[in-house]
N, C-alpha and C positions, 0 to 999 in steps of 0.2 A: 637497687639497684642488679646485685650481682642475680638476684632471682630473675630479676624481669629477663636476665641475658643470657641464664641457663635454662629460661621456659621451654616448655616439651611434656606432652602427655605424660611419659614417665617421669618425670622430674617434681610436676605435680602430683603424682600422684603416692612418691617417695614421701614429699615435703607432706602431704595428707595423713598416712600411715605415723608419721612423728609426731606432727601436729596432737596426733589423737593419744596414743601414749606420752606423751608432753603431761596433757592434762591427767591420766590418770595418774601420772609421777609426781603432780604438781611441783615441775621445775620450774623456778623461778627463771623472768621471763631474760635477765641477762644471761644464766645457763645455756634457754633455750637455744639464743642467737651463736653460739659460741660451740653449741653442739650440733649445730644443724647445718650451717651453712656452711661450705668446702672453704678450706683455709688457702688451697692454690687452683688457680687453674689456667692452664695453657690451649695455644691457638698456634697452630706451627704451618708453615704450607712448606711443602715436598716438592721442590721441581725432581724430575722421574725422567733419565731416559728410555724410551722407550723401543722395543725390539726393531720398530721399523726408521728409527732414527730422531723421531720429535722427543719435543717434549712436552710431556704431560707436568700438568698443576695437582696433586692432591693436597689434602686437606688434616692435616694430623690435630687428634686433642689429646691431654691427659687432665685428667682432676685427680688431686689430693685429699685427700676430705680431713682429715686430721691427721697431727704427729704427735698425742697426749702422751705417748704408751711406749712409743717405738717408729722404727718406718712403715713408709704407708705400704700397702700389700694388695696387687688387682690384676688382672686378664688386659689382654691386648686385642682387639677385634678389628678386622677387617669387614669391611661390609655395604652398601653402598646407601644405606640408610644413618650410616650413623649423625649424631647430630652431638653438641657439647653439652645439652642440656640430657640427653641419654646417657653419654658417658660420666655427669655429675649426681643422678639420678644411681646406676650402677655402683660409683662409687660409695655413695650413702648407704647402700644395702651392703657392701663389704664390709664396711668401719661396725655394723651394726653383726654380720656375721662374726667375724673376728673377734669383736666383743664377746658375743655367746657365744663364742667357744674358748674361752683364757686364750685366746694368743696375741701377743706381746705386737700389734699391727694395727694401723689404720686403716681405711679403703682407701682403692684407689681402682681408676680405672681409666683405660688411652682407648682410644680407637683411632682408625685410617676410613674418610670415607670413599671406597672403591668399589670394586668386585672381583677379589681374590681369583674367581671360577672364568675371568676370561684372561688373564695374564698370565705371564709367561713365568716361570721361575725364576728369570734373570731378572724381569721386568719387579717380581716382587723381591730379591734380591735388592735390587738398588732402592728401592721406595724403601724397604726397611729398614735398610745400615742409612739411609739418608736422615727416617725419621730420627734413628737412635741419635746422630750426632747429633739432632736438633735440639733431643733432651737433655744429651749429657751432662750441661750444669743444674739441672734439677733432678737427678736419678744418682743411685748408688746403693752399694749393701746394705747404709743403714742409715737412707736416705727414702729412696724408693724402688721395689722389688716388680720389675714384670712379671707377664705369664703367659700361659696358652690363652686363647673363649673364642669366641666366633671368627673361624674364617680363619686361624691362626695353629700353629702346630710346633712339634717340636725342633723342627728347620729353621723355623721365622728365630725361636728363640736362641738358636746357635748362632746364626748371625748378629745380632745383636749382642750377644756374649764377644763376638769377635770384633765386631764393631768398637769395645766399651773397652775393650781390653787392652787393644792395639792403641788406645787413645790415651791410657795411664801406662801402656809398657809392659805388664805383665798380665797371664789371665786374673782373672776377678768373675768364676763361675757362680758366684753366690749373687751379682749383680741380677741376677733371673733365675727363674725356676722352668719348669716346665719343659729342660731340656732333654737331649739327649744323654743316655745313661752314660757315655763313653766320654762325653765333658764333664760329668760331674752332675747328671743329674740323679733322682731318683727312683729306685725301684718300684714302680705300682705308684707313679703318678697318674701315668696318664689314664689309668683306668677310675684311680680314686672318687673319683665324681660319681661315675655311674654306680660304683660299691659304696658307695655310701647310701645312695638312694634307694639300690635294695635289700641295704641292712636296714635300713630304717621303715624301708616299706613290710619287711619282717617282724619286725621289732613291733610295730603297730598293729598289723593282723595279730601280733600275739596275743599283746596286750585286748585286743577286741574280739577273743578268742576264736578267731577266725582263720582257721585252715588255710598253710602259707602252697600245700599240695595241692595243684587242681584248681588257684584263682584262677578269676579270668583279669589281664593284664592288658591296658592299652596304653601307647606311647606313640604321642607327637610328637616327632623330633628325631631321627636317626640319625644323629652325628654318636660324636664320641660318646657323651653322656647317656643316652635315652638307648645306644646300644649296646654298653654294656653293661646297663639296670637290667633288658631284657635280655642278655646271657643270662646275669648272675641268677635273675629271678627265674629263666627256664632252669638253669642248673637245679635251683633249687625244687622243683619240681610245679612249676606255674604256671601256668597255659596263657602264652602270650600270643592276642589272637585277633589285634590288628596293632600295624605302626603303619608310620606315615614321615615320609620328607618335603620338602618342599615343593615335590611336584603332586603331592597327594600320598592313596596308603593304599593298605590293604586289608581286609577283613576276613577272617577264617573263623568263623565259631568254633571248629575241631583242634585250633590251634596251629600258628605260624613254624615256620623250622626258621627260626634264630639265626643257629648259625650260617644257614645254606644265604641269608639275606645281609647279612657282614658279611659274606665273601663277593656277594656280588657286589654292596656299596662300597668295595673296597675296590671291585677292578673298572667298577663303572660308574661310580662317584654319585649316582640319584637312580630313582626307581621309574624314570620313563619310559623306560623301553620293554620293562622288567613286566612276564604274562604269567599266567598256568597259576599263582601261589594261592590264591584268594579273590575274594569279589572286590573291583576298583574302587576306592570312595575318597569325596574328598576330606580336607585337612577337619574343614566344619563339622561334615557327618560324624567323624572318626574321634571328636569330643562327646557327640549324642550316642554315643554308643554304649548299653547295658554293660556293666563290669565290676567286677570288687575293689581293683585299683586302676585311678584313670592318673598319668603320666605324663604330663606338659613339660617337653624339654626342649620346645624349639626356640624361640621372641617371644620377649613381652607382651604381656595385653593380649594375650592370648582368649583368656575366660572370658567376657563380657556381662553386661547389662541382657543383652541380648538373647543369649547361649547361656546363664549361667538356670535357669529354670531349667533344663533340658537337659542338665547333666544325669545321670542313670549310673554312680559309682557311690562305693561307701567309703572310701580315702578317695580323700587327691592329693597327691603326691609331688610339690610345685618342684620339678627339677630344673627347670627354666626359672632365671630370675623377672622376680615380677610380671608372672603370666595371668594374674589373676586384676585385673582392674579395680580402683576402689569404688566403684558403683555396682559392682559384679561381686564383690566381698561384703556390703552391707546386707545383700542381700544372702551370702555365703553363709555367714554368720549366725541368722537366722536358723538357720536348714542342720538338726541336730542329727540327721540321718546321714552326711557327709563329713566324715573326719578330714582335717584339715593339717597335714605337715607342709607348714610353711618353709617358701624358698631360704630365709636366712640357717634353718637348720638342715632343710632336707639335701642341699647341693653341697654342703660345707665340705665335702670329703677332700673336695680339690684342694681347697686354701689350706685345710689341715696338713696332707701332705705337703702340698707347696712349703709350709713354716717347715716342714720336718726334712726338707731339699737343701733348706738353706741353712738350717742345724748342720745338716752333712757338711754344707760345703766349707762352713763357716769352722768346723771340727778337721775338716782332711777324715773324718772317720765316717764310713758308709754300712749301713745296715741291709739285712736280707727285706726282700721280697715281704714274705714270711712276719719280719719283725715288723715293718712296714705297716700292713694289714692288722695287727696285732692292738699296734698302737692307735692305729686309725680307728677302728673298734669301740677303742676303750674309750677315745675321747669322745666321739658320735654318742657312746651311750650316757656317758657321764651329761654333756648337752641335752642330752632326750629324756632324759630323769629331771632334768635342774628345772626345763617348759612345761614338764608334765605337772610336777608337785607346783610351782607358780601358778600353775592357770589351774589349779584345784583350788589351791589356797587362796585365792582372789577370783576365783570364779569368771575367769578370764577365757574369749575367744583365744584360740591355739595362737596365734598371730600376733596378737597383741600381747601374748605373752612373753613370746619369743623375743621380739621387738623392747621389751619394759626392762627385761636382763640385759640385752645388748647395752640398750639404751642412757640404760643406767650408771652403769660401768665406766661407759665414757665421760657420762656427767662427775662421778665420782673423782675421776683423775683428773677431770680438768679444775675442779674446785682443790685437791691437793695442790694441783700446783701452782693454783693463783693466776692470774693475769700482768705479763709482763709489764712495765709500762710502756 
């Protein structure tokens, strides 16, 4: 029943990935259901007074996948196409990601169906506060901790923290992560996901005996994750030859000025009016460019069975959640010419530093950015080593190896706790 209620292409894909790995792990049927099906799912209506005086009714979601090892953890996204099924899939992926990286969290994800680009700051604040108020019975520093995601940012987290704190009567910075440093946020949190992507790309190139310097990088999606990953790789000497956002992108085989693009995007919010930096290309064309590293950092399900055979990269670094469909993945796993860094490993930097932020808030003891980055790279290195070793030992595709490690830890935790009557 709950599977049908949450059905969406993303949720079906997450379930297919799970079922394949559950077969490999030989999980009993009872354990499969408990490990796969989300623990809780919420749908709320969010009446919001708009600037012109009328009241708009938005729909909000939150899915908490499991609470077997600690509170749930996951982002909140604002996007016109958010659905319960998409949120459920993202919560599942977050569970496996946290487990793979050894974090004491279950996965969660939230969303509001809206277009934040068409809303004023006041409208976003009123909607965010009402959504938070609706969620208060089901969230808390030891129940469910939110973070930014697509369409949300530090300011949204600040509004959420303030709303929750006003409700309980004292400041509770640990209710969210990814908030401003002035309110208890962690140094390095905003850049963490992109930094993690760049670190894992460099380590993978090293393992493949390919030089980082001069490597050709293509980035689909120039938001927080894609732009930071591009900037970090550029600093390491890589040549970023193409980038894009939702309006399309640019290609320059000699390399793009990444810092100039970041400055432009910060001011104009998109590349729609930008000219003179390279050849204009579509997002579809960008995915098919010849390169050393392709980084899909936009929405899920961008690489499909229609374009997977046209990829001309050596490394596919999944900075987005679920960018490769299950059907495309079936083809990709048969292509040894492309090395995959799966999403639950590749983009784990954000939740790792979110964990660091939560720990710092609980202790009221804060670390420098250098300390945060050092701990981040150590944790990513451990996870990468474990996935590589598991993949070699069992002759497994990298995605299957990462998922098997994450899912098996969750299943083991549930077995140890038992089933409450």
